[in-house]
KOLLUM-184753 format. One record per residue (C-alpha): residue number from 1; x, y, z. Coordinates in Angstrom, 3 decimals. Last residue first. Layout:
BEGIN
{pos: NUM | u: X | v: Y | w: Z}
...
END
This chain:
BEGIN
{pos: 113 | u: -25.036 | v: 10.245 | w: -8.516}
{pos: 112 | u: -21.243 | v: 10.439 | w: -8.870}
{pos: 111 | u: -18.992 | v: 7.427 | w: -8.226}
{pos: 110 | u: -18.940 | v: 6.419 | w: -11.899}
{pos: 109 | u: -17.765 | v: 9.953 | w: -12.756}
{pos: 108 | u: -14.735 | v: 9.514 | w: -10.478}
{pos: 107 | u: -13.610 | v: 6.344 | w: -12.293}
{pos: 106 | u: -14.254 | v: 7.990 | w: -15.670}
{pos: 105 | u: -12.053 | v: 10.963 | w: -14.722}
{pos: 104 | u: -9.251 | v: 8.652 | w: -13.546}
{pos: 103 | u: -9.454 | v: 6.605 | w: -16.755}
{pos: 102 | u: -9.439 | v: 9.831 | w: -18.799}
{pos: 101 | u: -6.304 | v: 10.949 | w: -16.932}
{pos: 100 | u: -4.646 | v: 7.627 | w: -17.812}
{pos: 99 | u: -5.534 | v: 7.979 | w: -21.521}
{pos: 98 | u: -4.295 | v: 11.583 | w: -21.618}
{pos: 97 | u: -0.969 | v: 10.648 | w: -20.015}
{pos: 96 | u: -0.419 | v: 7.655 | w: -22.311}
{pos: 95 | u: -1.104 | v: 9.832 | w: -25.368}
{pos: 94 | u: 1.305 | v: 12.475 | w: -24.058}
{pos: 93 | u: 3.899 | v: 9.777 | w: -23.295}
{pos: 92 | u: 3.968 | v: 8.420 | w: -26.864}
{pos: 91 | u: 4.153 | v: 4.661 | w: -27.283}
{pos: 90 | u: 5.634 | v: 2.156 | w: -24.820}
{pos: 89 | u: 8.055 | v: 3.806 | w: -22.427}
{pos: 88 | u: 8.934 | v: 0.442 | w: -20.797}
{pos: 87 | u: 6.198 | v: 0.124 | w: -18.158}
{pos: 86 | u: 8.547 | v: 1.677 | w: -15.599}
{pos: 85 | u: 8.883 | v: 4.774 | w: -17.795}
{pos: 84 | u: 5.108 | v: 5.118 | w: -18.202}
{pos: 83 | u: 4.697 | v: 4.766 | w: -14.409}
{pos: 82 | u: 7.365 | v: 7.429 | w: -13.830}
{pos: 81 | u: 5.601 | v: 9.727 | w: -16.296}
{pos: 80 | u: 2.286 | v: 9.066 | w: -14.544}
{pos: 79 | u: 3.844 | v: 10.150 | w: -11.250}
{pos: 78 | u: 5.170 | v: 13.339 | w: -12.822}
{pos: 77 | u: 1.820 | v: 14.137 | w: -14.456}
{pos: 76 | u: 0.065 | v: 13.640 | w: -11.115}
{pos: 75 | u: 2.565 | v: 15.949 | w: -9.374}
{pos: 74 | u: 2.088 | v: 18.609 | w: -12.053}
{pos: 73 | u: -1.702 | v: 18.306 | w: -11.635}
{pos: 72 | u: -1.369 | v: 18.689 | w: -7.842}
{pos: 71 | u: 0.687 | v: 21.861 | w: -8.341}
{pos: 70 | u: 4.412 | v: 21.611 | w: -7.769}
{pos: 69 | u: 6.926 | v: 23.494 | w: -5.615}
{pos: 68 | u: 4.822 | v: 23.542 | w: -2.469}
{pos: 67 | u: 5.911 | v: 20.069 | w: -1.353}
{pos: 66 | u: 5.571 | v: 20.381 | w: 2.392}
{pos: 65 | u: 7.793 | v: 19.023 | w: 5.155}
{pos: 64 | u: 6.236 | v: 19.581 | w: 8.564}
{pos: 63 | u: 7.732 | v: 22.219 | w: 10.809}
{pos: 62 | u: 10.457 | v: 21.928 | w: 13.472}
{pos: 61 | u: 13.416 | v: 21.427 | w: 11.145}
{pos: 60 | u: 16.251 | v: 19.369 | w: 12.717}
{pos: 59 | u: 19.530 | v: 21.280 | w: 13.109}
{pos: 58 | u: 18.521 | v: 22.323 | w: 16.656}
{pos: 57 | u: 18.743 | v: 18.652 | w: 17.670}
{pos: 56 | u: 22.411 | v: 18.512 | w: 16.678}
{pos: 55 | u: 23.760 | v: 16.593 | w: 13.706}
{pos: 54 | u: 27.086 | v: 14.737 | w: 13.916}
{pos: 53 | u: 29.517 | v: 15.978 | w: 11.267}
{pos: 52 | u: 29.781 | v: 15.427 | w: 7.512}
{pos: 51 | u: 26.234 | v: 16.665 | w: 7.329}
{pos: 50 | u: 23.081 | v: 15.517 | w: 5.614}
{pos: 49 | u: 19.523 | v: 16.284 | w: 6.538}
{pos: 48 | u: 16.664 | v: 15.197 | w: 4.295}
{pos: 47 | u: 13.182 | v: 16.437 | w: 5.127}
{pos: 46 | u: 10.018 | v: 14.585 | w: 4.155}
{pos: 45 | u: 7.900 | v: 13.160 | w: 1.363}
{pos: 44 | u: 7.265 | v: 9.432 | w: 1.607}
{pos: 43 | u: 7.966 | v: 6.955 | w: -1.205}
{pos: 42 | u: 9.980 | v: 4.647 | w: 1.063}
{pos: 41 | u: 9.765 | v: 5.953 | w: 4.638}
{pos: 40 | u: 8.341 | v: 2.692 | w: 6.020}
{pos: 39 | u: 11.240 | v: 0.798 | w: 4.402}
{pos: 38 | u: 13.680 | v: 2.936 | w: 6.396}
{pos: 37 | u: 12.092 | v: 1.884 | w: 9.696}
{pos: 36 | u: 12.188 | v: -1.795 | w: 8.703}
{pos: 35 | u: 15.856 | v: -1.539 | w: 7.730}
{pos: 34 | u: 16.558 | v: 0.044 | w: 11.117}
{pos: 33 | u: 14.945 | v: -2.908 | w: 12.936}
{pos: 32 | u: 16.896 | v: -5.374 | w: 10.757}
{pos: 31 | u: 20.198 | v: -3.884 | w: 11.922}
{pos: 30 | u: 22.091 | v: -1.888 | w: 9.286}
{pos: 29 | u: 25.185 | v: -2.807 | w: 7.262}
{pos: 28 | u: 27.026 | v: 0.379 | w: 6.316}
{pos: 27 | u: 25.047 | v: 2.989 | w: 4.486}
{pos: 26 | u: 24.841 | v: 4.071 | w: 0.854}
{pos: 25 | u: 23.060 | v: 7.198 | w: -0.352}
{pos: 24 | u: 21.500 | v: 8.171 | w: -3.670}
{pos: 23 | u: 20.177 | v: 11.601 | w: -4.571}
{pos: 22 | u: 17.772 | v: 12.602 | w: -7.336}
{pos: 21 | u: 17.846 | v: 16.343 | w: -7.767}
{pos: 20 | u: 15.208 | v: 18.891 | w: -8.694}
{pos: 19 | u: 15.361 | v: 21.251 | w: -11.657}
{pos: 18 | u: 12.100 | v: 19.841 | w: -13.122}
{pos: 17 | u: 14.161 | v: 17.984 | w: -15.730}
{pos: 16 | u: 16.081 | v: 16.141 | w: -13.005}
{pos: 15 | u: 19.799 | v: 16.312 | w: -12.159}
{pos: 14 | u: 21.328 | v: 13.115 | w: -10.828}
{pos: 13 | u: 23.578 | v: 12.855 | w: -7.765}
{pos: 12 | u: 24.855 | v: 9.491 | w: -6.563}
{pos: 11 | u: 27.020 | v: 8.117 | w: -3.765}
{pos: 10 | u: 26.339 | v: 10.352 | w: -0.760}
{pos: 9 | u: 27.885 | v: 8.213 | w: 1.976}
{pos: 8 | u: 25.893 | v: 7.362 | w: 5.082}
{pos: 7 | u: 25.996 | v: 7.193 | w: 8.883}
{pos: 6 | u: 22.472 | v: 6.430 | w: 10.015}
{pos: 5 | u: 19.529 | v: 8.424 | w: 11.283}
{pos: 4 | u: 15.798 | v: 7.735 | w: 11.075}
{pos: 3 | u: 13.278 | v: 10.131 | w: 12.527}
{pos: 2 | u: 9.630 | v: 9.532 | w: 13.416}
{pos: 1 | u: 7.874 | v: 12.540 | w: 14.899}
END
């Protein structure tokens, strides 16, 4: 199990449409080795532990982190929404979503016999 710990300040809380939260943390200057570890976690799903006091080993969850809150199609829609946003929100999202799903379907169809 790969775990990264660092003293941090919770600096940002944003409420999401799906009732989740987007959290932002700031750390003090970190050694390059720690920065490399953190970069490997970017985009990964996992557990977040935060305490004003030092954490103990028994505070760490034993099981794997699972994202049971969303169906695979809801996750795909969410990812496509982020892509649409990063591309500048050009046009209507529903049209963008349908076009991207059609591209995925066509790609899979081409792989069929």
